[in-house]
N, C-alpha and C positions, 0 to 999 in steps of 0.2 A: 420309635416315635420321633418325629421331627422336633428339634429343640425350638422353644419359643424364642422370639427376638431378644427378650431380656436375658436369655441364657447364653446368647452368642458372644456377649461382651461383658466387661465389668465396668465399675465406676472409674477404675484407673485407666490411664491412657495406654499403658503397656502390660499391665498384669492380666493374666488369663482370668476368665470368668469362673464363678463357682461351679463345681462339678465338671470342669473342663476335661479332665481325664476320662470320665464316663462318656461324655459327648464325643470325644475324639475316637475312642474305641468303637463306639457305635457307628460313627460316620465312616470310618475306614475299614470296618469289618475285622478288627483285631481280636485276638483271642481273649475270651472272657474267663474268669472275672478279673485277672491281674493284668491282662493286656500283653501286647508284644510289640516289637519294633516295626514301624511302618516300612523301613527300608530292608533290613536283614531278616525280619520276622522271627528273630530269636525270642525265646521266652525265659523268664526266670532271672533276668538281669535287672539292674537298676535303670529306671526310666526317667525321662525328662519331657516336660511340655516345652517344646522348642519353638522359637520364633522363626518364621520364614524370612522376614525382613528385620534388619538391625533394630533391636528393641530400644536402644537409646538414641537413635537418629530420628528425632521427631521432624526435623526440617526436611529430610529426604522423603519421609512418609507423606508429609503435606504436599511436597512437590509432585509425588506420584498421584495423589488425590486430585490436585488442581489440573493435572494433565489428563485425568480420566482413565488412568491405567489400572485402577482397581475398581471393583464393583462399588456402586454408590453406597451400599449399606455397610461397607467396611470402613468404619469411622475411627478406628483406633488400632494400635499395634497389638492389643489384647483380644481382638475379634477372633472367633474360632476359625474363620476362613484363612487366616494368616498364621495359624498355629499347626504344629505337627507333633506326633508322639514318637520319640526316639529312644533307643537304648543308649547307655553311657558310651559305648564304643563309637556308634554313629554320631552321637551328639558332639563328641570331641572333634570330629572331622567336619561337621556341619556348622556349628555355631562359632565362627571366627570371622575376623575381618577379611581373611583370605581363605574362603571355604575350599576344602578339598573334596567335598562330597556334595553333589547337587542332584535335584530331580527335575527332569525336563519332559514336557509333553512329547510323545512320539510323532504326532502329526502337527508340525509347525505350520504347514501350509494352510491348515484350518484357520489359524490366527491371522495369517497374511490375508487370506480372502475375506475374513471378517472385517479387518481394518479397512481394506479397500472399499468394500460395500458400505461400511459405516461412514467413510469419508465422503462418498458420493451422496449419501443421505444428508449429511450436514451441509454439503455444498449446494444441494438442491434447495434446502431451506434458506440459505443465505441469498441465493439468486432470486427468490421471490420477495425479498425484503425483510425476511424474519431474522432475528439474531441467531447465529449458528448454535445449534444445540450442543450439549456436552457429548464427548465421545462415549461410546459404550464398548465394553469388552466382554468376552465370554465369561459367564459365571460358572460356578462349579458344576451345575447341572446342564450347561449348554455344551460342554465338551465331554465326549466319551471315547476318545481315541487312545487312552492309556498313557502311562508314564514309564520312564526308565531312569535308573540312577546312573550317574557318571562319576568317575574318580578323576579328579583334576590335580595331578601331581606327577613329578618326574621320578618319584619313588615307586617301588613296587607296591602292589595292592597288599593291604593287611591280609593276613591269612584267612580270616573269616569271610572277607569279601572275595578273596580269590576262590574259595570253595563255592561261593554263590555263582561267580562268573563261569567257573568250569561246569557247573550244573545248569548253566543258561538260565539263571534266576536273577535277571537284571530288571525285571518288571516290578512296578510299584503300583499298588492300588490305593488311591487317596481321592478325597473329595475336597481337598484344599483349593484355594483360589489358583487357577492355572496361571494367570498373569503374574501373581506374586511369585510363583516358582520360577517363571521365566526371568523376572527382574532379578532374583537372587542369582540365577545362573549367569546373567549378563555381567555381574560384577567379577566373574572369574574367567570368562572366555577371552578376555583381551590379552591374556598372557600366552605367548608361544611356548607350549610345554611339550617336552618329549615324553611319549607314552610307552614305556618299556613293555607293558602288558597289553597294550592295545585297547584299553577300556576308557580312554578319554573321549571327548567330544569329537566326532568325525568332522572332516572338512565340509561335508554336505550340510550337516546339522549346524555347524558354525556359520556357514554362509546364509542359511535360512534365518537364523537368529539375527544376524547383522541386517538382513533385508527387513525383517520385522521392526528392528530398532530404528532403522532409517524412516520407515513409514510412521512410526510413533512420534518421531521428532519433527514431522512437518508442522508448520504453523497452522492454526485453525483456518478453515476456508472462509473466504469473503465473497461478496457478490461480485459479478463481473463488472458492474458499474463502479463499485468501490475499488476494484483492482485496477481499472483504467485510470481513475483519479489518482490513486497512489503511485502508479507508474509515471504519470505526468508530473506529479509533484517531485518525485525523486530524480527524474531525468532532465527536466526543463529548468533553466534558471528562473528565479523569481521575477525578474524584470521583463521576461519575454511574455508579455500579456497581449491579449487581442487588441488590435488597433494601436499598438504602442511599439515604436522602434526602440531597440536597445540603446540608441544614441540619444534618445529624448531625455533631456534634463540631467544626463549622467556623463556623456562623453563630450570632450571639447569639440566645439563646432556643432553640437547637436541643436536641432531646431527647437525653438521655444514657442512655436505656434501650436495651438490646440488642434483637435481633430477637425474642426470646421473652419480652419483658417483664422480663428479669432485669437487675439493675443490674450494671454493669461493676465487677469487684473493685477496680481502680485508682480508678475514680470513687467507689466507696463509701469507700475510704480517704481520698480527698480530702475527701469530705463530712464524715467523722468528725473529721479534722484541723481542718477549717474550723469545725466545731461547738465543738471544744475551744478553739480560739483565740478564738471569739466569746464563749464562757463566761468565759474568763479576762479578756477585755476588759470584759465586763459587771461582773465582780467588782471590777476596778480602778475602774471608773466608780462602783460603789456605795460603795466606800471613800471615794472623793473626795467623793461627795455627802454621806456621813455626816459627813465633816469639815466641810463647809460648813454642814450643818444644826446641828452642835454649836456652830460659831462663831456662827451666827445666834441659837441659843438663849442662848448666853452674852451676846451683845450685847443680846438682848431682856431678859435678867435685869438687866444693868447699866443699860440705858437703856430702861425700859419706856415704852410709848406714852402712858401716863397720868401719867408723872412730870412734876413742875413743873420749871421752869428752876432754881429754887433748890435743889431736890433733886438735880438733875444736877450742879450746881456743887459741892454738898456731897460727892457721891460722887467726883467727879474730884479734889477736894481731898484 
């Protein structure tokens, strides 16, 4: 029976919902009534309801939500779509800041093609003037290409995983959120690891995951008109406007004449004020010069160039 929406999550942001164990066993076809591990399928061990995404990293989860990388109904870290049922052995390798055990979809190309088609859809909406809609990602029922577990460590496989690998039992059956599983794997693939047993992520899978992450990191599409305006704003200086030279009002020697050859009123006022100031300065200089000339004439009168020394002494006396 399909769980009701209220059964998929709890009132807590990170705690699993009530009866989560039962719903997870039903969802992933695990052995009943006690269950089995989703990865190794062992029975009779201690089990954990494990988080696919870090349960205490609320900020990262909200970032995934805002980017549209999780299904819209996954509103908390306690939602069933981002939980998985694991034995104690697998849980120890899974639930850590540096996970050594991850689950990845076998067909990454499916998610690449989905993202490219979804981006074209959002771009088309933006080009007709509508706000770009939110990204959509494949939900648990949209993808049926299967999953596989990968061991990410330079150490040898634990014995129980080695037995699975030798028996070619690396497949995983789950209906958890596929993009949540990809996001968890993305935290681990950035480290160059030597794989002594050959059970790490292959170069091809790593390259496909990186391609998908690059597509996810693209900014939201905008209309062609908005894109042109943004480009002009970023590449053109602010003063290079239509009908305005970059030297107008800004560069020395720039023209102060308006577009129709008319002088700007404020500029005319500045010109008149400048002329008055210049006229007053000239008058002051003329008065000063007249004083100098008067003094020089007086000196010429007292001491003429043709006067004899005796005459000068007579006048000074």
